[in-house]
C-alpha positions as CSV (number, residue, x, y, z in Angstrom):
1,X,116.6,76.7,118.0
2,X,116.4,76.4,114.2
3,X,116.7,79.1,111.7
4,X,113.3,80.9,110.5
5,X,112.4,79.1,107.4
6,X,112.0,81.9,105.1
7,X,116.0,83.4,105.9
8,X,118.3,81.8,103.6
9,X,121.7,83.7,105.2
10,X,121.6,83.1,109.5
11,X,124.5,84.8,109.6
12,X,123.7,88.2,107.7
13,X,119.9,87.7,107.8
14,X,118.4,91.0,108.7
15,X,121.2,92.8,110.3
16,X,120.9,95.1,107.4
17,X,116.7,95.6,107.9
18,X,116.6,98.1,111.1
19,X,113.5,98.3,112.5
20,X,111.2,101.4,111.9
21,X,111.1,102.0,115.2
22,X,115.2,101.6,116.1
23,X,116.0,104.2,113.3
24,X,114.8,107.8,115.2
25,X,115.6,106.7,118.4
26,X,112.4,105.1,119.9
27,X,110.8,101.8,121.2
28,X,107.0,101.6,121.6
29,X,106.7,101.0,125.1
30,X,105.8,97.5,126.5
31,X,105.4,96.2,123.3
32,X,106.5,92.7,122.7
33,X,108.2,90.5,119.7
34,X,108.2,86.9,118.7
35,X,111.8,85.5,119.1
36,X,111.9,83.5,115.6
37,X,115.2,82.1,116.2
38,X,118.8,82.9,117.3
39,X,121.1,83.9,114.7
40,X,124.0,84.4,116.5
41,X,126.2,84.3,120.5
42,X,124.4,88.3,120.5
43,X,121.8,88.2,117.4
44,X,118.2,87.5,117.8
45,X,115.7,87.4,114.9
46,X,112.1,89.5,116.1
47,X,108.8,89.6,113.7
48,X,108.4,93.0,113.2
49,X,105.4,93.4,110.9
50,X,105.1,90.0,109.7
51,X,108.9,90.9,108.7
52,X,112.2,88.6,109.5
53,X,114.6,91.1,111.5
54,X,118.1,90.9,113.3
55,X,118.7,92.9,116.2
56,X,122.2,92.4,118.0
57,X,122.9,93.3,121.3
58,X,124.0,96.2,123.4
59,X,127.1,96.4,126.3
60,X,128.0,93.2,125.6
61,X,130.7,91.6,123.7
62,X,131.4,87.9,123.2
63,X,134.5,86.4,122.9
64,X,135.5,83.4,120.2
65,X,135.1,80.6,122.9
66,X,132.2,81.6,124.2
67,X,129.8,82.3,121.6
68,X,129.1,78.4,121.1
69,X,127.7,78.7,124.4
70,X,126.6,82.0,124.2
71,X,123.9,81.4,121.2
72,X,122.8,78.3,122.9
73,X,122.1,80.2,126.3
74,X,120.3,82.7,124.2
75,X,118.0,79.9,122.4
76,X,117.1,78.5,125.5
77,X,116.2,81.8,126.9
78,X,114.0,83.1,124.6
79,X,112.5,80.0,122.6
80,X,109.0,80.5,122.1
81,X,108.6,83.6,123.9
82,X,108.5,86.8,123.6
83,X,110.6,90.1,124.2
84,X,110.8,93.7,124.5
85,X,113.7,96.0,122.8
86,X,115.4,98.6,124.9
87,X,116.9,101.3,122.4
88,X,118.8,104.8,122.8
89,X,120.4,106.2,119.8
90,X,123.7,105.7,122.6
91,X,123.8,102.0,122.2
92,X,125.1,102.6,118.9
93,X,124.2,100.1,115.8
94,X,126.6,97.5,114.4
95,X,128.7,96.7,111.5
96,X,125.1,97.0,109.2
97,X,123.9,99.9,110.2
98,X,121.3,98.5,112.8
99,X,121.0,99.4,116.1
100,X,121.8,97.9,119.2
101,X,119.4,97.0,121.9
102,X,119.0,95.7,125.3
103,X,116.3,92.5,125.0
104,X,113.5,91.8,128.7
105,X,112.5,88.8,128.7
106,X,109.6,88.3,131.1
107,X,111.1,90.8,133.4
108,X,114.4,89.5,133.3
109,X,117.3,92.0,131.2
110,X,118.7,88.9,129.0
111,X,122.3,91.3,128.1
112,X,123.0,91.2,131.6
113,X,122.7,87.5,132.1
114,X,124.8,86.8,128.9
115,X,127.3,89.2,131.2
116,X,126.4,87.4,134.5
117,X,126.9,83.5,133.3
118,X,130.7,84.1,132.3
119,X,129.8,84.2,128.5
120,X,130.4,88.1,127.7
121,X,131.9,90.9,129.0
122,X,130.8,94.8,129.1
123,X,131.4,96.1,125.3
124,X,130.5,100.2,126.2
125,X,128.1,102.3,123.5
126,X,128.4,105.1,121.0
127,X,128.2,107.0,124.2
128,X,127.6,106.4,128.3
129,X,123.9,105.5,129.0
130,X,125.0,104.6,132.8
131,X,121.1,103.7,133.5
132,X,121.0,100.7,130.5
133,X,124.8,100.2,131.1
134,X,125.3,99.3,135.1
135,X,123.3,96.1,135.0
136,X,125.4,94.5,132.2
137,X,128.4,96.1,134.5
138,X,127.3,94.8,137.5
139,X,126.4,91.2,136.3
140,X,130.1,91.0,134.6
141,X,131.4,91.9,138.3
142,X,129.3,88.9,139.7
143,X,130.9,86.5,137.0
144,X,134.2,87.7,137.8
145,X,134.0,87.2,141.3
146,X,132.7,83.6,141.0
147,X,135.0,83.3,138.2
148,X,132.1,82.2,135.7
149,X,132.8,81.5,132.0
150,X,136.0,83.6,129.7
151,X,137.1,84.8,133.7
152,X,136.9,81.0,134.9
153,X,141.0,81.7,133.7
154,X,142.7,84.9,133.1
155,X,139.5,86.4,130.8
156,X,141.2,87.9,127.9
157,X,141.2,91.6,128.2
158,X,138.2,93.5,126.0
159,X,139.3,95.0,122.6
160,X,141.8,98.3,122.6
161,X,142.2,100.9,120.3
162,X,145.8,101.4,121.5
163,X,148.0,99.7,124.7
164,X,149.2,101.7,127.0
165,X,150.7,104.5,126.2
166,X,148.7,105.2,123.2
167,X,150.5,103.1,120.8
168,X,149.0,103.0,117.6
169,X,149.1,98.3,116.9
170,X,149.0,98.9,113.7
171,X,148.6,100.5,110.2
172,X,145.0,99.0,109.3
173,X,142.3,98.5,111.8
174,X,138.8,97.0,111.2
175,X,136.0,96.3,113.6
176,X,135.5,92.8,115.3
177,X,132.6,91.6,113.1
178,X,133.5,93.9,110.0
179,X,134.5,92.1,106.9
180,X,136.3,94.8,106.0
181,X,139.8,97.0,106.6
182,X,141.1,100.8,106.5
183,X,143.7,102.8,107.5
184,X,144.4,103.5,111.3
185,X,143.7,107.1,110.6
186,X,140.7,106.7,108.0
187,X,137.1,108.5,108.7
188,X,136.2,105.1,109.3
189,X,138.6,104.5,112.2
190,X,137.9,107.4,114.1
191,X,133.5,106.3,113.3
192,X,134.1,102.9,114.6
193,X,133.3,101.6,117.7
194,X,137.0,101.5,119.5
195,X,136.5,98.7,121.8
196,X,135.9,96.7,118.7
197,X,138.9,97.9,116.9
198,X,141.6,95.0,115.6
199,X,144.8,96.5,114.3
200,X,146.8,94.6,111.7
201,X,150.4,95.5,110.9
202,X,149.8,96.0,107.1
203,X,147.4,94.5,104.3
204,X,148.3,91.4,103.9
205,X,147.9,90.0,107.5
206,X,144.5,91.8,108.1
207,X,143.9,89.7,104.2
208,X,145.3,86.5,105.6
209,X,142.6,87.2,108.6
210,X,140.1,87.2,106.2
211,X,139.6,91.0,105.8
212,X,139.0,92.7,102.6
213,X,139.9,95.7,101.8
214,X,136.9,98.7,102.1
215,X,135.7,99.0,98.3
216,X,135.2,103.1,96.8
217,X,132.3,104.5,97.7
218,X,130.0,105.0,94.9
219,X,129.2,109.2,94.7
220,X,125.5,108.1,94.3
221,X,125.0,112.1,93.7
222,X,121.2,111.7,95.9
223,X,119.3,114.5,97.0
224,X,120.1,116.2,100.0
225,X,116.7,117.4,101.5
226,X,114.3,115.8,103.8
227,X,111.0,116.2,102.2
228,X,108.8,113.1,100.4
229,X,109.6,114.1,96.6
230,X,113.4,113.8,97.7
231,X,112.6,110.0,99.3
232,X,110.6,109.0,95.9
233,X,113.8,110.0,93.7
234,X,116.2,108.5,96.0
235,X,113.9,105.6,96.4
236,X,113.7,104.7,93.0
237,X,117.5,105.3,92.3
238,X,117.4,102.6,95.0
239,X,115.4,100.5,92.6
240,X,117.0,101.1,89.4
241,X,120.5,99.8,91.3
242,X,118.3,97.2,92.3
243,X,117.1,96.1,89.1
244,X,121.1,97.1,87.6
245,X,122.0,93.8,90.5
246,X,119.2,91.8,89.1
247,X,120.8,92.2,85.4
248,X,124.3,90.9,86.7
249,X,123.0,87.3,87.1
250,X,125.7,85.1,88.6
251,X,128.8,87.6,89.6
252,X,130.4,89.5,92.0
253,X,129.3,92.9,90.0
254,X,125.7,91.7,90.9
255,X,127.0,91.5,94.8
256,X,128.4,95.5,94.4
257,X,124.9,96.3,92.8
258,X,122.7,95.1,95.6
259,X,125.2,96.8,98.9
260,X,124.9,100.3,96.5
261,X,121.0,99.7,96.3
262,X,121.1,98.6,100.4
263,X,122.8,102.2,100.9
264,X,120.5,103.9,99.2
265,X,117.6,102.2,100.1
266,X,118.5,102.7,103.8
267,X,118.5,106.5,103.1
268,X,114.9,106.4,101.4
269,X,113.9,104.9,104.2
270,X,115.5,107.2,107.0
271,X,113.1,109.7,105.5
272,X,109.9,107.9,104.8
273,X,110.7,106.8,108.6
274,X,111.0,110.0,109.9
275,X,107.5,111.7,108.0
276,X,105.7,108.7,108.6
277,X,106.3,109.4,112.3
278,X,105.0,113.2,111.8
279,X,102.3,112.0,109.4
280,X,101.2,108.4,110.9
281,X,97.6,108.3,109.4
282,X,99.1,109.1,105.5
283,X,98.5,104.9,104.1
284,X,100.2,105.9,101.0
285,X,103.2,107.1,102.7
286,X,102.9,104.0,104.7
287,X,102.6,101.9,101.4
288,X,106.3,103.9,100.2
289,X,107.9,102.9,103.6
290,X,106.7,99.7,103.4
291,X,108.3,99.1,100.0
292,X,110.9,100.3,100.2
293,X,111.7,98.7,103.7
294,X,111.0,94.9,101.9
295,X,113.4,96.1,98.6
296,X,116.3,97.1,101.4
297,X,116.0,93.4,103.2
298,X,115.7,91.8,99.2
299,X,119.1,93.1,99.0
300,X,120.5,91.4,101.9
301,X,118.4,88.9,100.8
302,X,119.4,87.8,97.9
303,X,123.8,89.2,98.0
304,X,126.2,86.4,98.7
305,X,129.0,87.4,101.4
306,X,132.0,85.5,101.4
């Protein structure tokens, strides 16, 4: 399936744009969303309130050798279809902060079907959600028994934070789909999905693998509250950083500023979203949320990724 024409960067489009209903751990029961495109072997772009939104699949890891086949399988199954999204906070998030989901299409669990075809293996979420994990586990077991896909030969072991005995593999590490590397004992490593960590003996090896050192975080001095006034102040800061990015023109500084704007706007969006749940009939508040989400998405579309 071809990428939706509005989305100029299929590998990253919408990944930063967490759906409103995913931010706080709920998805309206029975609602379906039209599939616009398949952006990767475990990423699907759906239409949500007129916006293209990319979501990553929960509980599956697609090995490199299966990526092309997995993406084609998703395209074949989802082209022209509508899907339901199942989400719990325990499913975890992708490298861009978006909630991972299980997709249901015409009563079929698409995540489990990838595993059943031997195109993906089970990947634990942020915490155990047995009811949702079991279909993927069962599907993998059948694929292993039938020696399908990655199990046709001795399948590669799932990513692991440490080998037997708990010995560290290297001084630096990175998640499979993260552009940055960090020290193995850093807070970033501690909060990462341990099943998706790759270790490197030194920084030079990480950089040869295409990883970059994580840039230092900028203290935006944002309010710590959750009121509408706090959200307004944070949103104003995000708009200011966004404007600074535009003013930088075609420079690396511009891309860094867009990254900062995304982070600030995400915080504002989360507060607005929580308030909208409490005040669903507040049209003015809803418009603030809509504008924040649009600008946040713009920070991704305009940013260049190496």
